[in-house]
C-alpha positions, 0 to 999 in steps of 0.5 A: 499499500502507498505509504502516502495514502496510507498516512491519508486514511490513518487521519481522517479516519481519526478526524472522521469521529470528529469533523467528518463522519456524517454525510447527509442522509435522510432518515424515513420511517423504516429507520423510526420503525427500526428504532422503535424495535430496538424500544424495551416494550417492542421488544417485550412483543417480539420476545413472547413470539420467540419465546414461543418458537424456542419451546416449539422445539428447536433449540440446542438440547432437543437435538443430541451433538449427534446430529451435528457434521463436523468439518474441520476446515470450518470458520464457523458452524453450527448443527450442520451448517458450516462455513469452510476456510475457502468460502471464509476468504470468498467473503472476506475479499468482498469485504474488503473491496467494499472497504477499499472502495469506500476509503479510496485506499489499499487496506492490508490483511493486518490492518483490517484484523487490527480494526476487527473487520474479521471478527465483524465478519464471522459474526455475521455469518454466524448468526446467519448459520444459526437463523438457517439451522433454527429453520431447519430444525424446525422443519421449515426445508424445501422439497427437492422439486422446489430446489430443482425448479429454482436451480432450472431457472438459473439462465447461464445453466441454459445451453446457448444452442439447444435452449435448454437446460444443461445439467453439464453446463451447470456443473461447470458453471460451478465448478469454475466458482469453486462450488460442488453441485451438493454446495450450490443445493444447500444454499439454494435450500437455505435460501428456499426456506428462509425465503418461505419463512419470510413469506409466512411471517409477512402473510401471518403477523400483522404489527401489533397497534402498539407497535405502529403507534410507537413509530408514529409517535416517534416520528411526529414528536417536535424537539427545539434544538440549539446549537453552533459550530466551533470551526477549525480554525478554533483551535492554534495550528500545530506546528511543524512536527520534528523528524523525532516527533515523526518518527513516533508518529511512525510508530504509534501507527506502525500496523497502519503505516506498515506497507505490505510486502512486495514482489518483482518477478518475471512474467512469460503469458501466452493468453488468447484474449491478447492474440485474437486481435490478430486472427484473419478470419476467412470470408469462406470459413464463416459462410460454411460455418452459419450453413453448419449452424443456421438453426442454431444461430436462429432465435426462437419464439420467447414468452413470459408466462405466470404460473400458480401451483394448485393442489385441486381442479376446483383451485385451478379454476379459480385461480385462472378466473382471477388471472383473468380478472387482472389480481396479482398473481402473487397473492392470488397464490399466497391465498391458495397456499402457494408461491408462484413462478414466473418466467420472463422471456423464456423459450418453450425448452426452458419451461420446467414441465413440459406441459405446462409450457406447451400449453402456455405456447399454445396461448396468445398475450394475455391468455390464460388457462386453468386447470392445467394438468402437467408433468409435475401437477395442477397449475393456472398459467398466464401468459404476459408478453410472447416476443416472436422468433427470428431465423438467422441471416448471414449477415446477421451472423457473421459477428458472432460466427466471426468472434467464435472463430477468432476465439477458437484460433487464438486459443489454439495459438496459445495453446501451442506458444505454450507448448513449446514453452512447456518443452523448453522448460522441461528441457531445463530452460528457465523462464525468460528464455522458454518463453523465448524459444516459444516466441513470446517476450517476458515481462519484468512486472513489480515491485507489486503487493498480493493483490497487484498494486504498485508503489502507486496504489494502481493496479495492474490489469494483465494480472490475474488472481491465479498469478499473483497466487504462484507470484507470492507462493514461491521464493526468490530466485525460483523458476515455476513451470507453465500453468494453465488458467484457462478460457486460452489463458496460460502462463508462469513466472520467476521471483526476482526479488522480495521485498519483506513488510516495511515502513515508509522511509521518512526521507521519501515521505517526510511531507506525508507524515509531517501533514498525517501527524498535524492533521491527528494533533488537530483533530485530539485539539479540537475534541478537548475543544469541544469537551471544553465547551460542552463543559461550559454549557452544561454549567451555563444551561445555554450555550451562549457563554461557550459560543461566545468563547469561539465567536460562533452563534447560537442558532435555534431550531424549533419544532424539528421532526424526525418526519420532516429531517431530509429539510435539515440534511445539511446539518449530518446525520449524526447531528440528526442521530442525536437530536432525535437520540438524547434526552432533552437538557442534554449537551452534544457534540456532532461531526459536520460540514466546516467543523464540530456542531456543539448543541443542546435538546431544550425542549420535546413536543409529544405529537399531535394525537390526531396526526399520529394516530392518522400517520399510525393508520398510514404505516400500518401495512409497512410497519408489518412488514418491517415486524416480519423482518424484524422477527426473523433477525430476531429468531436469527438472534435467539439461534444464535444464543440457543445453538452451539455456534464455533468460532474457530477465529485462529483458522480463520486468520490463519485463511487471512494470511495474518502474522500470528503476532497480530493475534492477540491485537484484534479488536471485538469492534471494526472502526471502519463498519462505523 
């Protein structure tokens, strides 16, 4: 990671809490409902439901440990559910990329671990896995047919030539992602169980009027606030630091400032993608290929179809009548104890039930049929849209055929080059010499990090995960053998030099280090000044004396309502959180644009009774959805507490390649997540 980038991040992460943490965001009723869910009364309401759920027999005591499948490679395990180290590594990379996009920085695993990101991610996974285990133990398990139908909705698993579901293509696509069919089936099973439980909760749970009333009361309550802004010039600007002070700063922030290991290596690359633009296509070959593939290149007729499975012919007749009347298919299906199935713009071969497909493709746009006896049971169907097919022409098919021929010939050429290289390597040639014998010029890469970023933090686009993994798995001075990267890509590397992790050079980074230290001192001084001003305000009972110390003007903001918080976006989210979160009479500080806001809640006024009642009636359906979401979340929380969840922290950090000496320094909360 680039040292000045890391320094910039260090200073900003400190300043964010005091000055620039809040972005102008909008409060809404969902936020109000969530805060209501944390209200003691609401907790008591949901707590009773969860207690019933546990008493029904899904707690850990009802099932012995013998029921649980043991996975020695699991970083999280609970009963038959677990997350292996490989999958955890994938989740970690996704989370890491999210943080890097948010901060615009390259972040090391060590830095993230020290900020507790690994523990946070493991806890989230543990709660999710425990919730799915609890649903399974409660008997909420979708049948094999439902799972198979869900798999057959995956468009990428359909053969582009025949338009039919291809088990081979499905398995191959999973393998490219490192997933087995059994794992995919288990994940889909869990996803369906959670989805169906959510449907049931939404359909069967109407938010209690007290739950909604609490939300409405919070939304209509108004508050009077006094505040002033303490600017950044409220404290003296820090003096230019000495070298000794900068060195001390570096030591204090060694974990954040440490530059990761970087490597320089020679790369021999044989790429079909690079060769493809040089391939010349013979028009006669295109015409011959078109004649052979004309039928498969034509576009089949496609239709958008809604299917409602039914249990009896009578239900099928009812469903068909309601579909003709224009009712929502999902609503109809739920009323009949089923779940609607939608096929969006699919060919006839993509519809799982062959007989239903035939019936659907015999109808016109808007046509309804039911009950229809399919291979998998009775159903009512409606054709929402018809997209006519089209016969292929040589002119329309030429671009695709040329691309296919070019890709195939390029892949063949890349393979031939790689075999010449491999023959030379087997004969004892180095990576560089073998590449030259194969007609490829080797290139020198680096120094780069294990993520492929150079000293300026810029990624190298030709470095794939497989190339980087190979380059960082070898010792310096070793020539690697040919490796297949898939899709007509082959490579080999030789590690030339390894730069171990090190702090940035004072001589090279003195300006950036000095600026970061001065920023930290400024933030510290601002926080201390804000604390003093808050003490003055509390002592005097108003903000005037405190504001006078920094030459600020006190602003009076009357009747601020949570529902109208969008009007106050410029004040920042942290300011609004304090306004609607602290008690009347309390003094608070919040970071905002241009400085730190010092505020005081002067009064809180209950909302108008009639307005509150109208709001409660308006949001009750939405509140019911939020209520069911909270119930699902509460189920996961209860499962986490009641079931025996195991977190293998050592394995998780070993998977991340974190220095064991950092294991004892991990924090329990993530600073980045705040």
